[in-house]
N, C-alpha and C positions, 0 to 999 in steps of 0.2 A: 557319745563316747563308744569307741570300739570295744567289743567284748574281748576277753583274753584270747579266745580262739581265733577271732578275725584279726587281731593284732599280730598274731604268730603267722598268719598267712599272708600278710602284706609287708612289703619291704620298700623304702624309698632309698634309691641309690643316689648319693651325693656326687653326681657325675657331670653336672652342668658347669664346666670350666671353659668358657668361651671368650672370644675376643669382642663379641658384640651381643646385644640382647641379654646381657648378664642379668638384668632386673627381672626377667620372666621366670627364672628359677625352674626351668623346664627339665626337671630331673626324671630319671626313669622310675617308674612304679612297677614292682613285680608282685604278682599275685601267685602264690605257690599252694598247691593241695586245697584248692577251694573249688566248690561246686557252683557252676553257673547255670541256673535253670533256663529253659528254653524261651520263657517269656522275657528274659533279660538280653536276648540276642536278637540281632536283625542282619539280614543279608545285605551286603554292599550293593549288589545288583538292584534290590528294591529301593534303597536310598537313592541310587543313581537315577532310577526311572521315575522318582517322586511317587512311589507307591507302597511306601512303608506302612506297617501296621497303624501308625498314628493317623493316616489319612482317613481311616474308617471311623474315627471318633472325633477328630478335630475338623472343624469347618473352616478355620483359618487358612487361606491360600498358602501361607508360609510353609505349611506342613506338606504341601503337594508339589513343591518346587524340587527340581533335580538337585540332589545334595552337592555334587561336585561342580554344578553350574553356578553355584551361589557362595558356598561355604568358604572357598579360597579368598573371597572379598574381605573376609575378616583378617586375613593375613596382609592384604594390600593396604587396607585402610590405615594402619599404623605407619606404613612406609609413606603414604601420601601425606600424613600429617608430619612426618619427619622432614620430608622435602619441603613442605610449605614453611615449616619452622626454620630450616636451614636458609631458605631464601630470605626470610625476613631477617635473620641474624646477619647474613652476609651483606645485605643492603645497609643495615645500621653500621656495620663494621667499616665498610669502605667509604661511607659518607664522611666519617670522621678521622680517616687515616690517610697519611701521605706516605709515599714510597721512600725507600732508603736505597741509596747506591746508584751508580750511573747507569746500570744495565736496564733498569725500568723507568729511567728518566728523572732520576734523583729529585726528591722532595716535591714532586707533583702529586696533587690529590688523586687518590685511586679512582674516584668517581669520574675523573676526567679521561681516564685511559680507555681507549677504544676496545681493547681486549676485555676489560672488566664490564663494560656496558654490554658487550656481545655475550658474556657469560650469564649476566642477569637476564638477557632476553631469552637465551637458549633454555635456561632452567625454568623460566616462566612458561615458555611454550610446551615444554615436555610435561610439566606438572598439570597444566590445563588440559593437554590432550589425554593424559592418563585419567584425570578426573571425569571428563566428559564420556570417555569409553567405559569406564567402570559404572557409572551411574546409568548410562544407556542399557548396558547389559542387564543390570539389576532391575530396571524398570520393565524391560521387555520380558524377562523371565517371570517376574511376578504377574505381569499381565496375562501371560499364558495360563498360569496356575489359577488366577482369579476367574478366567473364562472356562476353567475345567478342561483345558487342553493339556496333553502331555508336553513336556518340553522336547521340541523337535531335535533330532540328532544334530542337524546343522547348527542349531543354537547352542547345544551342549559343547560341541567341538569349538565353535566360535568363542564361547565364553572361556573355555580353557585356554585357548590361544591368547585371549585378551589378559587373562590374569597374568600370564608370563610376560606378555608385552607391556602391560601397564607397569609392572614391577621394573622391567628393563629401562623404560622411560624415566622412572622415578630415581633409579640409581644413577643413571646418566645425568640427570639434573643435579643430584647431590655431588657427583664426581666433578661436574663443571665448576661448581661452587667451591668445592674443597680445594682442588688444584689451582683455583684462582686466588685463594686466600694467602698463598705464600707461606712463609715460616710462621706467620701468626696462627694458621689454622692448626698446627700440631700440638699446641699447648693443651694440657689436660683440663685446664679451667675454661677452655674454649668450647662451646657446645658443638661447633661444627665437626670436630674430630670424632665426637661420640656419635653423631648422626651418621657420619660416613661409615663407621664400624657397624652400627646397628642396621642400617640399610643393606649393607653387603651380606650381613649375616641373614637377614630375613629373605634376601634373594637366594640363598642356598637351599631354602626349603624345597623339597621335591615338587610341591604343587606349584611353585613359582619358577622353577628351574628352567631357564630358556632352552637349553639343549634337549632336555627331556620332553617338554611340552611342544616345542616348535616342531620336532621331528614327528611327533604323534599327529599334529594337525597336518603337516606336509604329507604324511602317508594317506590320511583321509582324503586330502584334496586330490591326490594323484590316484584315487581309485584303489588304494591298498588297504588292508585291515590295519586300523590304527592300534599301535602297541601302547597301552597305557590305560589310566583311569579317567573315565569321562562320564 
């Protein structure tokens, strides 16, 4: 239980009013007039290089990994699960649903429509590509740490690019399914619309933002100083 002094110095702002990821409750926490001792602080540069204070006392290679090379994976993993769930729900929905109206070929089974078949294939390919890329990067980065090697700059920038690109692939997969669901997909009791909102909300995180991360990688690839965190 917080002491009265600590309670006075901490404030939780109820400001998480969002269209997606509502359940995370990611409200701002403000700490005012509190002393933070030096042993409770760590430089972001040390974390990025995988040389934080914990590396001197912990033998597990996890502590020696470059922070920004791996931590954004915890943001991507939920989006991967969302996309996988959206694909499963979409397949179940179209298997048992017929079209309505002449525009889509009235009363035909949705599963028989080439456009629906294509969307299932597209989403499956994008999800698989994102999963393979994510797992490869994690395995390679862990392998470097396990061998006692620093995470190479090329790998750090490659991983940061892949974080944003995996998210981009997964959001595109969800988009393909959502826009292929027609009017059925916009009802609040249909999980697909919630996945669509949550996936787009996750993609807005600065660590996964395509515009920010892709330009940083492009700068590095073109011999310029990359502007960003890696």
